[in-house]
Wavefront OBJ file of the C-alpha trace (Angstrom):
o trace
v 52.082 -13.333 -2.741
v 53.025 -9.829 -1.391
v 54.880 -9.965 1.989
v 53.041 -8.814 5.018
v 53.585 -7.903 8.612
v 50.822 -8.113 11.143
v 51.175 -5.826 14.032
v 49.178 -5.256 17.328
v 48.555 -2.075 19.216
v 50.237 -2.056 22.719
v 48.694 0.400 25.133
v 50.987 2.143 27.683
v 50.796 0.986 31.244
v 47.660 2.141 32.993
v 45.772 2.977 29.741
v 43.304 1.025 27.587
v 42.711 0.746 23.978
v 39.732 2.678 22.792
v 37.918 3.724 19.396
v 39.485 7.159 19.472
v 42.931 5.689 19.014
v 41.750 3.711 15.995
v 40.273 7.048 14.499
v 43.828 8.791 15.059
v 45.567 5.692 13.372
v 43.294 5.929 10.513
v 43.709 9.553 10.124
v 47.445 9.211 10.400
v 47.456 6.870 7.132
v 45.603 9.520 5.406
v 47.959 12.187 6.434
v 50.870 10.577 4.730
v 48.714 10.404 1.387
v 47.279 7.002 1.939
v 44.376 6.418 -0.440
v 41.341 4.650 1.220
v 40.569 1.610 -1.021
v 37.673 0.270 1.024
v 36.511 -1.967 3.999
v 38.815 -4.607 5.278
v 37.402 -7.612 7.467
v 38.941 -11.070 8.566
v 37.164 -13.428 10.999
v 38.764 -15.777 13.504
v 37.118 -18.594 15.322
v 38.483 -20.619 18.225
v 37.302 -24.298 18.471
v 37.558 -26.472 21.398
v 37.646 -30.271 21.037
v 34.371 -32.157 22.095
v 35.934 -35.200 24.049
v 33.465 -38.185 24.702
v 36.340 -39.939 26.295
v 38.969 -38.216 28.253
v 41.592 -40.793 27.296
v 41.208 -39.667 23.810
v 42.376 -36.145 24.646
v 45.815 -36.685 23.188
v 44.308 -37.369 19.677
v 43.103 -33.833 19.346
v 44.622 -30.578 19.263
v 43.880 -28.581 22.463
v 42.256 -25.953 20.299
v 42.043 -25.023 16.693
v 42.137 -21.351 15.255
v 39.970 -21.026 12.174
v 40.677 -18.087 9.845
v 38.930 -16.532 6.917
v 40.880 -13.873 5.166
v 39.283 -11.403 3.007
v 41.948 -11.764 0.194
v 41.152 -15.458 0.089
v 37.413 -15.842 0.179
v 37.276 -19.345 -1.016
v 39.766 -20.634 1.500
v 39.494 -21.473 5.208
v 42.630 -21.881 7.369
v 43.119 -23.922 10.478
v 46.146 -23.234 12.871
v 46.742 -26.173 15.188
v 49.003 -24.847 18.029
v 50.094 -28.270 19.459
v 51.058 -29.714 16.215
v 52.520 -26.399 14.860
v 50.662 -26.834 11.538
v 48.519 -24.599 9.372
v 45.961 -26.329 7.141
v 44.544 -24.719 4.120
v 41.153 -25.998 2.890
v 38.081 -24.919 0.789
v 35.790 -22.465 2.561
v 33.124 -25.223 2.899
v 35.336 -26.930 5.500
v 34.091 -24.442 8.114
v 30.574 -25.890 7.696
v 31.822 -29.473 7.654
v 33.706 -28.941 10.832
v 30.647 -27.684 12.663
v 28.491 -30.473 11.139
v 30.967 -33.190 12.268
v 30.705 -32.004 15.920
v 34.288 -33.041 16.816
v 34.897 -29.294 17.903
v 32.730 -26.676 19.090
v 32.998 -22.914 18.565
v 34.363 -21.022 21.679
v 34.390 -17.616 20.517
v 34.598 -15.790 17.067
v 36.303 -12.433 16.594
v 36.145 -10.024 13.740
v 38.905 -7.907 12.522
v 37.360 -4.985 10.586
v 38.489 -1.648 9.299
v 39.890 0.105 6.320
v 42.722 -0.231 3.941
v 44.916 2.418 2.376
v 47.288 2.314 -0.556
v 50.514 4.255 -0.171
v 52.512 3.629 -3.389
v 53.917 0.124 -3.134
v 52.636 -0.381 0.372
v 49.195 -1.216 1.583
v 48.116 -0.587 5.229
v 45.003 -2.259 6.692
v 44.017 -0.897 9.998
v 41.056 -2.356 12.059
v 39.485 -3.263 15.395
v 39.074 -6.612 17.155
v 35.534 -7.189 18.287
v 34.267 -10.567 19.486
v 30.984 -11.570 17.441
v 27.922 -10.683 19.467
v 29.596 -8.145 21.536
v 30.415 -4.642 21.100
v 33.471 -4.169 23.302
v 36.779 -3.190 21.557
v 39.300 -5.846 22.408
v 42.219 -4.479 20.337
v 43.706 -2.793 17.250
v 45.546 -4.607 14.394
v 47.426 -3.532 11.420
v 48.482 -5.193 8.349
v 51.488 -3.725 6.666
v 51.996 -5.043 3.142
v 54.711 -4.484 0.499
v 53.439 -5.498 -2.784
v 56.558 -5.950 -5.167
v 58.304 -8.628 -2.950
v 57.209 -12.114 -1.824
v 60.512 -13.140 0.025
v 60.439 -12.725 3.821
v 64.140 -12.244 4.135
v 64.580 -9.825 1.126
v 61.736 -7.586 2.280
v 62.969 -7.198 5.860
v 65.036 -4.164 5.175
v 62.453 -2.090 3.527
v 59.693 -3.323 5.789
v 61.582 -2.071 8.715
v 62.338 1.285 7.140
v 58.747 1.850 6.317
v 57.779 0.800 9.889
v 60.243 3.457 11.317
v 58.647 6.061 9.094
v 55.143 4.973 10.257
v 56.132 5.102 13.901
v 57.733 8.512 13.593
v 54.587 9.826 12.034
v 52.252 8.212 14.470
v 54.549 9.482 17.256
v 53.528 13.060 16.348
v 50.003 12.356 17.580
v 51.072 11.605 21.235
v 48.956 8.490 21.474
v 49.043 6.387 24.682
v 50.587 3.348 23.064
v 52.380 2.112 20.016
v 52.198 -0.632 17.304
v 54.528 -3.944 18.050
v 55.809 -6.293 15.574
v 56.974 -9.813 16.721
v 58.339 -11.994 14.117
v 57.158 -15.652 14.429
v 59.438 -18.576 13.730
v 57.803 -19.726 10.463
v 60.014 -22.621 10.137
v 58.359 -24.243 13.199
v 55.299 -24.479 11.046
v 57.278 -25.843 8.013
v 56.859 -22.652 6.119
v 59.473 -21.459 3.575
v 60.813 -17.999 2.803
v 58.293 -17.385 0.032
v 55.281 -15.698 1.504
v 51.795 -17.379 1.584
v 48.485 -16.893 3.251
v 49.643 -19.428 5.890
v 52.469 -17.028 7.106
v 49.594 -14.585 7.600
v 47.616 -17.105 9.683
v 50.665 -17.883 11.684
v 51.210 -14.119 12.575
v 47.637 -13.672 13.607
v 47.860 -16.847 15.805
v 50.735 -15.279 17.540
v 49.082 -11.827 17.736
v 45.813 -13.241 19.185
v 47.814 -15.279 21.798
v 49.592 -12.073 22.924
v 46.273 -10.130 23.254
v 44.823 -12.848 25.247
v 47.799 -12.949 27.623
v 47.571 -9.113 27.934
v 43.835 -9.290 28.689
v 44.322 -12.014 31.331
v 47.143 -10.006 32.759
v 45.113 -6.827 33.098
v 42.077 -8.774 34.550
v 44.376 -10.284 37.194
v 45.710 -6.791 38.084
v 42.267 -5.307 38.346
v 41.311 -8.221 40.757
l 1 2 3 4 5 6 7 8 9 10 11 12 13 14 15 16 17 18 19 20 21 22 23 24 25 26 27 28 29 30 31 32 33 34 35 36 37 38 39 40 41 42 43 44 45 46 47 48 49 50 51 52 53 54 55 56 57 58 59 60 61 62 63 64 65 66 67 68 69 70 71 72 73 74 75 76 77 78 79 80 81 82 83 84 85 86 87 88 89 90 91 92 93 94 95 96 97 98 99 100 101 102 103 104 105 106 107 108 109 110 111 112 113 114 115 116 117 118 119 120 121 122 123 124 125 126 127 128 129 130 131 132 133 134 135 136 137 138 139 140 141 142 143 144 145 146 147 148 149 150 151 152 153 154 155 156 157 158 159 160 161 162 163 164 165 166 167 168 169 170 171 172 173 174 175 176 177 178 179 180 181 182 183 184 185 186 187 188 189 190 191 192 193 194 195 196 197 198 199 200 201 202 203 204 205 206 207 208 209 210 211 212 213 214 215 216 217 218 219 220 221 222
């Protein structure tokens, strides 16, 4: 499977993310000869345990992140934060989980946008919007290099491409920049060979960072 970096947009101090930034980022991809390949969409669902007895709390993960990836339509992934585990199941598992009623959905978030092909690279740029709401919560980008599936081997070329991308985006004087934080995949028992589970771990990290930023901003306003 091709290697992939998942990055989030970090706004400058005193500014907020908005749809115009997403438009500028998309235009930037096209300005470096990116060919639009179509729509990109992933869905993330947070589940909280339903505890009938408080003493059973230790038997359940505090929360589960469910992930549906566009490139794996027949799969459903679950990231268990406490156990440092990513589970891959058939897509029907999402329905089973809801019917069993051991966990309830807290919130669901769509990542939707467009994907662009630039030679051996593919960029996916999209917005984060909670389902049933219209407020933009963040901007996320997937940077994929198609020929390589080794995380370590790809690091140099991914870093070089990211520097080119930052330089190109910097010419537009936007109020923020993309941030890449490399997770510790070994904590989740994942090897050097890239899989969809690596993608899920990156998104789990990204969503935690975005939640922390949102809480910090809310606290500042209050």
